[in-house]
C-alpha positions as CSV (number, residue, x, y, z in Angstrom):
1,M,-22.7,31.4,-3.0
2,R,-20.3,34.4,-2.7
3,H,-18.7,32.8,0.4
4,D,-18.3,29.5,-1.5
5,K,-16.6,31.3,-4.4
6,A,-14.3,33.2,-2.0
7,A,-13.4,29.9,-0.3
8,M,-12.5,28.3,-3.6
9,V,-10.3,31.3,-4.6
10,I,-8.4,31.0,-1.3
11,E,-8.1,27.3,-1.8
12,L,-6.6,27.8,-5.2
13,A,-4.2,30.4,-3.8
14,R,-3.1,27.8,-1.3
15,R,-2.4,25.2,-4.0
16,M,-0.5,27.8,-6.1
17,A,1.6,28.6,-3.0
18,A,2.2,24.9,-2.3
19,S,3.6,24.2,-5.8
20,A,7.2,25.2,-6.4
21,E,6.8,25.0,-10.2
22,G,3.3,26.5,-10.3
23,L,0.0,25.2,-11.8
24,T,-1.3,25.3,-15.4
25,L,-4.9,26.3,-16.1
26,N,-5.7,22.6,-16.8
27,E,-4.2,21.6,-13.5
28,M,-6.2,24.3,-11.7
29,A,-9.4,23.1,-13.3
30,S,-8.6,19.5,-12.5
31,E,-7.6,20.1,-8.8
32,M,-10.6,22.4,-8.2
33,G,-13.1,20.3,-10.1
34,V,-14.2,23.1,-12.4
35,G,-14.2,23.9,-16.1
36,R,-11.3,25.8,-17.8
37,R,-13.3,29.0,-18.1
38,T,-14.1,29.0,-14.3
39,A,-10.4,28.2,-13.6
40,E,-9.4,31.3,-15.7
41,R,-11.8,33.5,-13.6
42,M,-10.5,32.0,-10.3
43,R,-6.9,32.5,-11.5
44,D,-7.6,36.2,-12.3
45,A,-9.2,36.6,-8.8
46,V,-6.0,35.2,-7.2
47,L,-3.8,37.5,-9.3
48,A,-5.9,40.4,-8.1
49,L,-5.9,39.5,-4.5
50,F,-2.4,38.2,-4.0
51,P,0.4,40.6,-5.3
52,A,3.0,37.8,-4.9
53,A,1.3,35.7,-7.5
54,E,3.3,35.5,-10.7
55,E,3.2,33.9,-14.2
56,V,5.9,31.4,-15.1
57,S,6.8,30.6,-18.6
58,D,7.0,26.8,-19.2
59,P,6.7,26.3,-23.0
60,P,4.4,25.2,-24.5
61,T,2.3,26.1,-21.4
62,K,2.1,28.8,-18.8
63,R,2.1,28.3,-15.0
64,W,1.1,30.5,-12.1
65,R,2.4,30.3,-8.5
66,I,2.7,32.4,-5.4
67,R,6.2,32.7,-4.1
68,G,7.0,33.1,-0.5
69,G,3.9,31.3,0.7
70,L,0.8,32.8,2.3
71,S,0.3,34.7,5.5
72,A,-1.0,33.1,8.7
73,F,-4.4,34.6,8.0
74,E,-5.0,32.6,4.8
75,Q,-3.4,29.5,6.3
76,A,-5.1,29.1,9.6
77,P,-6.0,25.4,10.1
78,T,-9.5,24.2,11.0
79,A,-10.4,22.1,14.0
80,E,-11.2,19.2,11.7
81,E,-7.7,19.4,10.0
82,L,-5.9,19.4,13.3
83,L,-8.1,16.6,14.6
84,E,-7.2,14.4,11.6
85,L,-3.5,15.1,12.0
86,S,-3.7,14.2,15.7
87,K,-5.7,11.0,14.9
88,A,-3.1,10.0,12.3
89,A,-0.3,10.3,14.8
90,Q,-2.4,8.4,17.4
91,A,-3.0,5.6,14.9
92,L,0.7,5.3,14.1
93,R,1.7,5.2,17.8
94,A,-1.0,2.6,18.6
95,A,0.3,0.5,15.7
96,G,3.9,0.7,17.2
97,E,5.1,3.3,14.7
98,G,6.6,5.6,17.3
99,A,9.1,7.3,14.9
100,R,6.5,8.1,12.3
101,A,4.0,9.2,14.9
102,Q,6.7,11.6,16.3
103,A,7.1,13.2,12.9
104,L,3.4,14.0,12.7
105,E,3.3,15.2,16.2
106,G,6.2,17.5,15.4
107,L,4.3,18.8,12.4
108,E,1.2,19.5,14.5
109,R,3.3,21.5,17.0
110,K,4.8,23.5,14.1
111,I,1.4,24.3,12.6
112,K,0.1,25.4,16.0
113,S,3.1,27.5,16.7
114,A,2.8,29.2,13.3
115,T,-1.0,29.9,13.9
116,R,-2.1,33.2,15.5
117,S,-3.3,32.9,19.0
118,T,-6.6,34.3,18.2
119,A,-7.2,31.6,15.6
120,L,-6.1,28.9,18.1
121,N,-8.4,30.3,20.8
122,R,-11.3,30.2,18.3
123,I,-10.8,26.5,17.3
124,A,-9.6,25.1,20.7
125,P,-13.1,24.3,22.2
126,D,-14.2,22.5,19.0
127,L,-10.9,20.6,18.8
128,E,-11.0,19.5,22.4
129,A,-14.6,18.3,22.0
130,L,-13.8,16.4,18.8
131,V,-10.7,14.8,20.4
132,R,-12.9,13.5,23.3
133,A,-15.5,12.2,20.9
134,E,-13.3,10.2,18.5
135,T,-10.7,7.5,19.1
136,I,-8.7,4.8,17.2
137,A,-9.9,1.2,17.4
138,V,-6.8,-0.9,17.8
139,Q,-7.0,-4.1,15.8
140,A,-5.2,-7.4,16.5
141,G,-2.3,-8.1,14.2
142,P,1.5,-7.7,13.9
143,R,3.0,-4.5,15.2
144,P,5.3,-3.1,12.5
145,S,8.3,-1.2,13.6
146,A,10.2,1.5,11.9
147,D,13.2,2.6,13.8
148,E,13.9,6.3,13.3
149,A,17.6,5.7,12.5
150,V,16.8,3.0,10.0
151,L,14.3,5.2,8.3
152,A,16.7,8.1,8.2
153,A,19.5,5.9,6.7
154,I,17.1,4.5,4.0
155,R,15.7,7.8,3.0
156,G,19.1,9.4,2.9
157,A,20.4,6.7,0.6
158,I,17.4,7.0,-1.7
159,L,17.8,10.8,-1.9
160,A,21.5,10.5,-2.6
161,G,21.1,7.7,-5.1
162,R,23.7,5.6,-3.1
163,P,23.7,1.9,-2.3
164,L,22.2,0.8,1.0
165,E,24.2,-1.6,3.2
166,F,22.7,-3.6,6.1
167,T,22.8,-6.9,7.9
168,Y,19.6,-9.0,7.3
169,S,18.5,-11.7,9.7
170,R,15.9,-14.2,8.7
171,P,14.4,-16.8,11.2
172,G,16.4,-20.0,11.0
173,A,19.2,-18.5,8.8
174,E,22.5,-16.9,9.4
175,P,22.6,-13.1,9.3
176,R,23.9,-11.9,6.0
177,R,25.4,-8.6,4.9
178,R,23.5,-7.1,2.0
179,S,24.2,-4.2,-0.4
180,V,21.3,-3.1,-2.6
181,A,19.9,-0.2,-4.7
182,P,17.0,1.2,-2.5
183,C,13.8,1.8,-4.4
184,G,11.4,2.8,-1.7
185,L,9.4,1.9,1.4
186,M,6.1,0.1,1.9
187,F,4.2,0.5,5.1
188,G,1.5,-2.0,6.2
189,R,1.1,-5.0,8.4
190,A,4.8,-5.0,8.4
191,N,7.2,-2.4,7.0
192,Y,9.4,-3.2,4.1
193,L,12.3,-1.8,2.1
194,V,11.9,-2.4,-1.6
195,A,15.3,-2.7,-3.3
196,A,17.0,-4.0,-6.4
197,D,19.8,-6.5,-6.2
198,R,22.9,-4.7,-7.5
199,E,24.0,-7.6,-9.6
200,S,20.8,-9.2,-11.1
201,G,18.6,-6.1,-10.8
202,R,15.8,-8.3,-9.2
203,I,13.4,-6.4,-7.0
204,Q,13.3,-7.8,-3.5
205,T,11.6,-6.8,-0.2
206,F,13.3,-6.7,3.3
207,R,11.4,-6.3,6.6
208,L,12.7,-3.3,8.4
209,D,12.7,-5.0,11.8
210,R,15.1,-7.6,10.5
211,M,17.6,-5.0,9.3
212,S,20.5,-3.8,11.5
213,A,23.7,-1.8,11.0
214,V,22.0,0.1,8.2
215,A,24.1,2.7,6.4
216,A,24.5,4.3,3.0
217,G,27.4,2.8,1.0
218,E,29.9,4.4,-1.4
219,G,29.2,5.0,-5.1
220,S,26.0,5.3,-7.1
221,A,23.0,2.9,-6.9
222,P,19.9,4.4,-8.3
223,P,16.7,2.2,-8.7
224,P,16.0,0.7,-12.2
225,P,14.8,3.5,-14.5
226,D,11.6,1.7,-15.3
227,F,10.7,0.8,-11.7
228,D,7.4,2.1,-10.3
229,L,6.9,1.6,-6.6
230,A,3.1,2.1,-6.7
231,A,2.7,-0.4,-9.6
232,F,5.0,-2.9,-7.7
233,A,2.9,-2.6,-4.5
234,N,-0.4,-2.9,-6.5
235,R,0.7,-6.3,-7.9
236,S,0.2,-8.0,-4.6
237,F,-2.9,-8.5,-2.5
238,G,-0.8,-7.6,0.5
239,I,2.9,-7.4,0.8
240,Y,4.2,-10.8,-0.3
241,Q,5.1,-10.9,-4.0
242,D,4.9,-14.1,-6.0
243,E,3.4,-15.2,-9.3
244,V,0.6,-12.8,-10.6
245,E,-2.7,-14.6,-11.1
246,D,-6.2,-13.7,-12.4
247,V,-8.5,-14.0,-9.4
248,L,-12.3,-14.7,-9.7
249,L,-14.4,-14.9,-6.6
250,R,-18.2,-15.1,-6.1
251,I,-19.8,-13.6,-3.0
252,A,-23.1,-15.0,-1.7
253,A,-26.2,-12.8,-1.9
254,E,-26.2,-12.2,1.9
255,G,-22.7,-10.7,1.6
256,A,-23.2,-8.9,-1.6
257,A,-23.8,-5.4,-0.1
258,E,-20.6,-5.6,1.9
259,A,-18.6,-7.0,-1.1
260,R,-19.7,-4.0,-3.3
261,A,-18.4,-1.6,-0.6
262,W,-15.2,-3.5,-0.1
263,R,-11.9,-2.5,-1.6
264,W,-10.5,-5.8,-2.8
265,H,-7.6,-4.6,-5.0
266,P,-6.7,-1.6,-7.3
267,T,-7.5,-3.7,-10.4
268,Q,-10.9,-5.0,-9.2
269,T,-14.1,-5.2,-11.2
270,L,-17.4,-6.2,-9.7
271,A,-20.5,-7.6,-11.5
272,D,-23.9,-8.4,-10.1
273,L,-25.2,-11.9,-10.9
274,P,-28.9,-12.7,-11.5
275,D,-29.2,-14.7,-8.4
276,G,-28.0,-11.8,-6.2
277,R,-24.4,-12.9,-5.9
278,V,-21.5,-10.6,-6.7
279,E,-18.6,-11.6,-8.9
280,V,-15.2,-10.1,-8.0
281,R,-12.3,-10.1,-10.5
282,F,-8.8,-8.7,-10.0
283,T,-5.2,-9.5,-10.9
284,A,-2.7,-10.0,-8.0
285,S,0.0,-11.9,-6.4
286,G,0.3,-12.7,-2.7
287,L,-2.3,-15.5,-2.7
288,R,-1.4,-16.6,0.8
289,E,-2.4,-13.2,2.2
290,L,-5.5,-13.3,0.1
291,A,-6.4,-16.8,1.5
292,W,-6.0,-15.4,5.0
293,H,-8.4,-12.6,4.2
294,L,-10.9,-15.0,2.6
295,F,-11.2,-16.8,5.9
296,T,-13.0,-13.8,7.3
297,W,-15.8,-14.3,4.7
298,G,-16.5,-17.8,5.8
299,A,-19.0,-19.6,3.6
300,Q,-20.0,-16.4,1.8
301,V,-17.1,-16.6,-0.7
302,E,-16.6,-19.2,-3.5
303,I,-13.1,-19.3,-5.0
304,V,-13.6,-19.9,-8.8
305,A,-10.1,-19.2,-9.9
306,P,-7.1,-19.7,-9.9
307,D,-6.6,-23.3,-8.9
308,R,-3.4,-22.2,-7.0
309,L,-5.5,-20.0,-4.7
310,K,-7.8,-23.1,-4.0
311,A,-4.6,-25.1,-3.2
312,V,-3.3,-22.4,-0.9
313,M,-6.6,-22.1,0.9
314,A,-6.8,-25.9,1.3
315,A,-3.3,-25.9,2.8
316,E,-4.2,-23.2,5.2
317,L,-7.3,-25.1,6.3
318,D,-5.3,-28.2,6.9
319,A,-2.8,-26.2,9.0
320,A,-5.8,-24.8,11.0
321,R,-7.2,-28.3,11.6
322,R,-3.8,-29.6,12.8
323,A,-3.6,-26.6,15.2
324,L,-6.9,-27.7,16.6
325,G,-5.6,-31.3,17.0
326,D,-7.9,-32.7,14.3
327,A,-6.8,-35.5,12.1
């Protein structure tokens, strides 16, 4: 137990050192999963053990932080942490995300170079064994691309609050020069810029692999003040944004266990039915992508609502029949 408490105190110190503005007692309690009284005792232990810890006045509360960071002794990574960082880079590279993989690989090298050789020597055998024992299963699907120069230009425009200018090419359409207010990036089956039209304010998405000659423009173009990127992304089942619908699905009893463990959507609610089926409800747009996903459930899923999802599924089934040469 003493060792557990010591580990928690060091973890709290790491979090205090990682926060530029510092942590309140309530934030300490929430992040460490303890009560306020326990958080007070842990804070006192950190103040006693780390002379660089300081109190910061932030009316009506107080905050505590550790300026200057922690030493390599308190910050030595574990084999599991380095393994997960390496696996994340491998997954990005396997998915075709070379630029993002390179950023994580650079971070891994920096962490290792900042770690004492004695600590690296201690974890090296475990890390090597775990790397051999785990790998990334590459799944079929589109290979998203995120050119390093494109990402740098987008991120620079976002940080500077400037407009983003680029040439956008859609299949079957003439390339068009665009100037938008960049709001953020969404990474997934394909990578997208989320941006607001500078005249109408309408939020649009642009695939990164269809953008060229990307550069920040002149002037100011911040995102709409009420825009929330996470809320925007959560509206859709996938990437595509269209009309938001209330979705109701019923999963057959033989698929109920898998359905309960499945993450359908951030707004999902699940209910067990008397006959063993599971009812899944959520609110989302992007019904075409949802229909594609429902193909994988076969006869185990019943679409109850909305009618538009039924129509989309029927259209996709007709397209599949035509692809097979069926009438």
